[in-house]
N, C-alpha and C positions, 0 to 999 in steps of 0.2 A: 338025328339032327346032324347035318353036315357042318363042315367048318365055317362055311359062309353064313349059315343060319345062326350058328353059335356066336359068330362075330357080331351080327346084327342084334342078337339078343343081349349080348354083353354091352353094346353101345347104348341100348335102351335102358339097361340096368344102371349104367353110369349116369345117363341123363336124368333118370328118376331120382337117383341118389343126390345129384346136384340140386334138384328141386326141393330137397329136404324131406323126401319120403322116408318113412321108417323102414329099417331093414326087414322087419317082419311083414310089412305090406308088400315090399318088392318080392320077398321070397314067396309069398302067397300068389302073387300075380303070375310068376314064372314056375310055380310048383317046385321051389327049391327050399333048402334050409337056410337059416340065417348065416350059418357058417359058410355055406357055398357062395352066398352073395358077397360076403367079405373077401373070400379068396378071389372071386372074379374082379372085384374092385381093386384089390391089391395088385393083380396081374395087369390090369388095363389102365391103371392111373399112375403117372409118373409122380404126381404130388398126392399120393394116397393119404398121408397123415394130415395134410391140409384139408383134404376132402372130408376126412372123418371129423375134423374139428368143425367144419362148416355144417356137416350133417347133424352133429350133436347140438350145435347152436340152434339150427333150424328145428330140431326135435324139441328143444327146451322152449323155444318161442311158441311152438304149436301147443305144447303142454300147458304153458302159461295161459294162452288164449282159451283153451278148454277149461282151465281152472277158473278164469275170470267169469266165464259164462255161468259156471256152476255156482260160484260164490255170489254173483249178482242175483241169481234166482233165490239163493238162500236168504240174502239180505232183503229182497222184496217180500218174501214170505214171512220173515221174522220181524221186519221193520227195524233192523239194526245191523251194525257191523259185527260179523262173527269174531270171537276171540281166537287167539293163536291156537289154544288147545283144541278148540272146535274145528279149526281149519285142518290141523294135523290129522284128526280122525276123519273128517269129511273128505279131504283130498288124498289121504293116505301118503303123505310126504312130509319129510322133515327139512326140506330145502327152505332155509330162511328167506332167500331171495324171492322164491315163488310165493311164500306165505305173506311176506310184507308187501309184495307187489299187489296181491289180491286185496289185502286190507286197504292199501292206499287207493286202489281202484274204486272200491265201494264207498270210501270216505269222500272221494271226489264226486261221486254220484249224489251226495247229500245225506247219506246214512251216518248216524252217530253211534258212539259207544254208549250203551246203557249200563249204568252202575247198579248192579243187583245187590250190592252189599254196602252197609254203612261202615263207618270207621270202627265203631264199637264191635260190630259183628266180626270184622277182620281181626281185631285185637283178641277177642274171645276165642276165635279159632286158633290163633297162635298159642294162647294159654292152654287150651284144651289139648292141642297136639303136644305141647311141651310136657304136660302132665302124663300123657300116654307114653311118650318116648323116654322121658327121664332126662332130657336135655333140651336146650333151646333149639327149635327147628331151624334147619339150614335150607338153602335153596333146593338142594336135591331131595330133602325130606318132604318139602311142600310139593315139589314136582312129582314125587313118587306117589303121593296121596291122590293126585289127580282130581281134587275137589275145587281148589282155588289156584289160579295161576299166580306164582310169586310176583309176576310183573305188575299185578294190581297193587301190591304194596309200594312199588316204586311210584305209581301214579298217585296214590293217596298220601304217602308219607315221605317220598323223596328217595328212600332207600329201605332195604329190608332191615338194616341195622337200626334205623330210627324207629321202625315199626316194632322191632323187638324191645327196644328201650321203652317205647310208649306202652307196651303190654306188661311192663314191669319185669322183663326177662333180661338176663345177662348175655349179650351177644358173644358167640364163639366159646361159650362155656358148657361143658358137659356136666351132667349130674346136678343141675341147678334146682333150687327149691322154688317151686312155682307159686307165687303169690300175687294178688292184685294189690296195687299201692294202697296203703292205709286201711286195708280190710283184712289183714292177716290175723289169724288166731294163734298166737305163739304157743308152742309147747313149753318153752322156757321163758321165764321172766328176764328182764334186763339184769336184775340183781343176781339171778342164778348164773347167767352167762358170765358176768363179771367175776363172781366168786370162783367159777370154774377156771378162768384164766389165772386168777391169783393162786389157786391151789396147784395148778400145773406149773406155774413159775416157781412156786416154793419147792416142788418136787425136783424140778430140773436145776434149780439154783441160778437160773437165767431167764431172760425173756423167751417165751415159747414162740415157735414159728407156726404158721398156718397148717403146714403138713403134720406137725406134732399134735395140733388140736384134732385134726382128722384121725390120726392114729389112736387117740385116746378113746375113740368109739362112742363118746357121749354126744357131742355136737360137732358140726363141721365148720371149717373156716368160712364157708359160704353163708352159714347162719349169721355169723358175726358181720359179714359184709352187708347182708340184707338188712340187719337190724341197726347197725351203726354207720353204715356208709362205706366203711373200709375196715380191714383188719387192724390197721394202725390206729384208727379212731377208737376201736374197741379196746385196744391196749391202753390208750390214753385214758379212756373212761374207767379202766380198772386201776388207774394210778401207776401204770407201767410205761416207762419211756422206751419207745421202739428203737431208739438209737443206742441204748445201753446193752452191753453184752451180758453182764452179770447183774443180779438184783437180789436184794433181801426183802422178802415179802412177809408181811404180818397179815394173817387171815382176818377178814372183816369182823368176825364174831369175837376175836381176841383183842381188838383195839380198845384203848382207853380213850373214849371220845372227849374232845375238848369242849364240845357243845352237846347239851342234851337235846332230845327230839323237841321238847317244849321250847327251848331257846331258839332253835332253828325255825320252828313254826311261827313264833312270835316275831322273829326278824322279818319273815316274809309278810306277815300281816302289817307290820309297821311300815315296811317299804311300800306296800300297796297303798297304804293310807297317804304316805308322802307323795307318791306319784299320781294318785287319783285313778289308778288303773292297775291291772294285774301286771306284776313285774316280769320281765324276760330273764332268762337264765344268765345272760351276760351282765345284767344289772345287779346281781347279788354279790359280785366279787369286790365287796368293800372291806377294808381292814377291820378286823374284829367282828365281822358279821358272818364269817364262813364263806366258802367259795361254792360255785355251782357244783364242783366235784364232790364237795361235802354232802350236798343235798342228794346228788346222784348215788353216792355210796350208801347213804343212810336210808333213802326211800325207794331206791331202784331206778327212779327217773325224776326229772324236774316236775313233770306233770303230776306225778303221784305226790310229790311234796306240796304242790299247790292244792291238791285235793285234801291232803291232810290238814292244811291250813284253812280249809273252807273256802278256798278261792277257785272258782270253776273256770278253767282256762278256755272253755268253749263259749263262755258268755261274752 
């Protein structure tokens, strides 16, 4: 090939490149490599970098058009808009602009998202995953599982955090105890947990911290948070002031009770008769009648005190 023929060939290559043809296509037409095509363009174009930008833009537009056709066919066959996770696998790309453009295109054609999961199924999936992992699932955990896209939790619950809370999980906490609300079967009773706090406080000579409860090896601070709502509330239930540094603790079994069990039970029955209904814990804090903490300390919980008095709190 003489110099004039090369010049004509190079002009044709530049023209094809400006039309947005792929380098691979141009190379195949002229029996060149992609690298040789780039060298020719660099030598023949004063604004080579601008040309490359235009070519890349044209290539992307062409790719999107191809993707739109593929996704449109997918939507017509399945009768719905494909999910992002399906698009990634189907189109072999992670370019969010391309993926969202494809979804928007098929939505404009009238195809809708079909929800294959109920809210309860989504929550159960989080609980199951949490039990397997040993911590509350994060976005990357859900994405790695490749079963459900975490974006569906945003659509149903507004955020992944709200979904985690609805599932009874503690967001952003590792090593959580996985329980469904109001259906847990506790290994320790409330009274055992309270006594453990008192014993630990007596050993330390001060209010125990959550990390010291963890170090004791019996129960964790998370157990107290799940049972009482917070570690501070658990301390208060044990008669320990979270704001005090030092404390003198008398174990429950060594106390000389002001009220007998029978007196406390009779107080509950009398109060129920006066109210015409089962009393609430806040209503027992009357002078000379014992406080709700008294019932909690004696029976383990206010519900158990009501049961001991023959008052069914569920009726």
